N, C-alpha and C positions, 0 to 999 in steps of 0.2 A: 254614516258610520257602520253601519251594517255591512257593507262591503269592505271596508277596513278590517272588519273581526276576520270575516271570510278568507279574504286574503292573507291576514296573517295568522289563522291557523291552518291555512295551505302551507305556506312556508314552514310553519313547524313540522308538519306532517313531514313533506320532502328534506327538511333539512337534518330529521331525526332518522331516517332510513339510510340501513347502512348496507355496502354491496355483500355479495355473497362469495367473492374472491377471498382467499387464504394466501396470501403472499407471505413469502420466507426473503428472508434479509441473510445474506453470506460474504464472505471475504474471498470467493473464490466461486467456480463457476457452478460445483456441485452445492448441494444445500446441507450443508455440516460446518465442523467445526476443522479448522486447517492448523498447521503446524509450518512457518516459514524458519529458514535458517540464512545466516548471512556472518561475516566477518566485520568487525569493528572498520567504519569508513566505506565500507559496501554501499550502494546505492540499492532501495530494493523495492520492486512494483507488484502493488497489491490491488488487484479489482475488485469493487465491489458490484454484486449482483443482487438481482430481483428474480424470484423465479413463484410458480403457483400462481399466474395472474388469471387464469382459464377459470372461467370466461369474461372474465372483466379485462380493463385496459387500465394502464397507470396514466393518469392524467397530472397528477403533481405530487412532488414530495417534500418533505422537509425534516431532513435526517440529521443527527447530532449523533456523534460517537465519540469515545474516549482513547487516548493510547498514552502509554507510558513516557513522557519525555525524557527522563533520564538516560534511557535506552536507546529510543528512536527519535527521531527527530522531522518534522514531516517538511518537505522539500516543496513540491507540487501535488495539484490536483488536477486532472484534466477528466473532462466531462466526456464520454462516450454514448450521449443519447441521440445524436445527430441520423442515428439508422434505424431509429426507432420512430421518428417524427419530428416535428419542428419546436424545439423547446426552447426557453430562456432559463438559463442557470447561473447559479453563482454559488461561490464559496466562500466561508470567513474561518478562520483559526484563532485559537487562544491556547497561553500554556496546556495541553494536552487535551485538548478537545478540538475537533473539526464540524461544521458545521454544511451540509450540502441542502440544496433547494432547487427546485427546477419547476416550472408550469409549462404544459402544452400549448400552443398555438393554434392544435389541429381541430376541426370539428370532430373530424371522423378516426378513429384511431383502430379502425376492426382490423388492420393489417398488421398492427404491433404484435410482436411473438410474446410468447407465453411466459419467456425468463429472455433475460437479456443484461448486460454489461451496464450501469450506469456509470461508473466513473473508473479511473485508475488513480489511485494513490502514490506517489513515490516519496519515501522515505529513506532517511540516511542513517544507519546503524552507527550510534556514537558510543555507547560504551557497553561493555560485557555484561550480559542478565537477559531475563526473558521477560518481555513487554508482552501487554496483550490488548488488542485492539477490540472494543464491545459498544456495540449500538445502544445508547443511552437515551435517548428520545427518537421517536418515530411519530411521523404521522405521512399518511398516504391517501392521495384521493383517485377517483377513478375519474373517465372522460368528463362525468357531468359534474364533477365536485362533490360526490359524495364520499363518505371517508370508507377506506378499505380499511379493514380488521388484518392487524399484522397476526400471521400464526405462528411465528416463531422467527428468532433471530441465531445466527451463530457467531460464534468469537474466533479470533485468530490469534495465536500467540506467535511471537518473533522471538527466536533465539538469536541471542548475536553473541557469536565466540571471540575471542581475542586472534589476532593475527598470530598464526604459527610463527614461530622464530627459528628459522633456518640453523641446522647444526653450524656450531663455528669449526672450519676446518682446522685440523691439527696441523700446527707448522713444522714444516721439514728443518731440519738441523741443518743449518750452512757450518761449515769449517770456520773454525776462528781464524779471525784476519792474521792473528801474529805467526803462525803457522804456516799461514799462505806465503807471508813476506819473508820469514826463516828460508823457506823451502827456494824462492825463489832467488835470493842473495847465494845459496850454496848451488845454484844452477849456473850463475855469472862465470866463476871462474871456468865451467866446462865448459862452456860457448865459446869463451875467448881461446881456448885450447884447439878445439874442434874447428875453429874459424882460420888459424894458424895452420894448419894441415892441408 
């Protein structure tokens, strides 16, 4: 029983420890807010980035973010974690929300960069308006499974504009058909006279 208490205490101490990294999530390479512009019907690729991992590494993630469904519609999620290690990943989406989850299979993540792209989200611009992408629930862990406290997360605004209507060409007035017919009838007798000569 004494050994069980010691092991339990040790697990509590390890589980309550947090890493010192201060990661930042953003919808672009730089840790900042972004504005994306598209026309109705356009396809829009938006990258999800993590930065500020030094000195820690990303071993797992569970991220949920929201988007404005009436303005944009999620078409696909493509993970880009393969360049940073071996990950098992997946995504699920419901109306106006997307969840991304991944866990590393590598024991050593020391070669992982301090900033990298997690995934690329492809949206279809549905209707005119401004939609917003926002991180709503974030759980990050290092390569040992300890929690990484998120330092900051940024938003992205998507400005969807209506498709510009090309100007209607000005019609060129055509001569009236009755005038053309009368003119050709007047030329018939003259034609006959010219042929007799």
